[in-house]
C-alpha positions in Angstrom: 0.0 0.0 0.0 1.3 3.5 -0.9 2.0 5.3 2.4 4.2 8.2 3.4 7.5 6.9 4.6 8.6 7.9 8.1 12.2 6.8 7.2 12.1 3.9 9.6 11.3 1.0 7.4 13.4 -0.9 4.9 15.8 2.0 4.4 13.3 4.1 2.5 13.9 7.8 3.0 11.4 9.9 5.0 8.7 11.9 3.2 8.0 10.1 0.0 5.0 8.0 -0.8 6.3 4.5 -1.1 4.5 1.1 -1.6 5.1 -1.0 1.7 3.8 -4.3 2.8 1.1 -3.5 5.3 -1.4 -5.2 7.7 -4.8 -3.7 8.0 -6.7 -4.4 11.2 -10.4 -4.8 11.7 -10.6 -1.1 12.9 -9.1 0.0 9.6 -5.8 1.1 11.1 -2.7 -0.1 9.3 0.8 -1.0 10.2 3.9 -1.5 8.0 5.1 -5.1 8.1 8.7 -5.1 9.3 11.4 -7.7 9.1 10.8 -9.2 5.5 14.0 -10.5 3.9 15.2 -8.4 1.0 17.6 -9.9 -1.5 20.1 -8.0 -3.4 18.0 -7.7 -6.6 15.1 -6.3 -4.7 17.2 -4.0 -2.6 18.6 -2.5 -5.9 15.1 -2.0 -7.3 13.8 -0.5 -4.1 16.7 1.9 -3.9 16.3 2.9 -7.5 12.6 3.5 -7.0 13.2 5.7 -3.8 15.8 7.7 -5.7 13.4 8.3 -8.5 10.6 9.3 -6.1 12.9 11.8 -4.3 13.9 13.4 -7.6 10.2 13.7 -8.5 9.5 15.2 -5.2 12.2 17.8 -5.6 11.2 18.6 -9.2 7.5 19.1 -8.0 8.7 21.2 -5.0 10.8 23.5 -7.1 7.7 24.6 -9.0 6.4 26.3 -5.8 9.8 28.0 -4.8 
């Protein structure tokens, strides 16, 4: 599920909307699932995606500067 990263999960920087594995409780609250194993291939893809999202965030923010 796409949620705003708090910078505390899977090495994803704070402040970007990123797709994390989540659990949704019966009261509709959600929590990021921690501790899943990440292989080297997946880590590379995750880091590349995070970098791209940070670049997009910076580009969008510059419009309002």
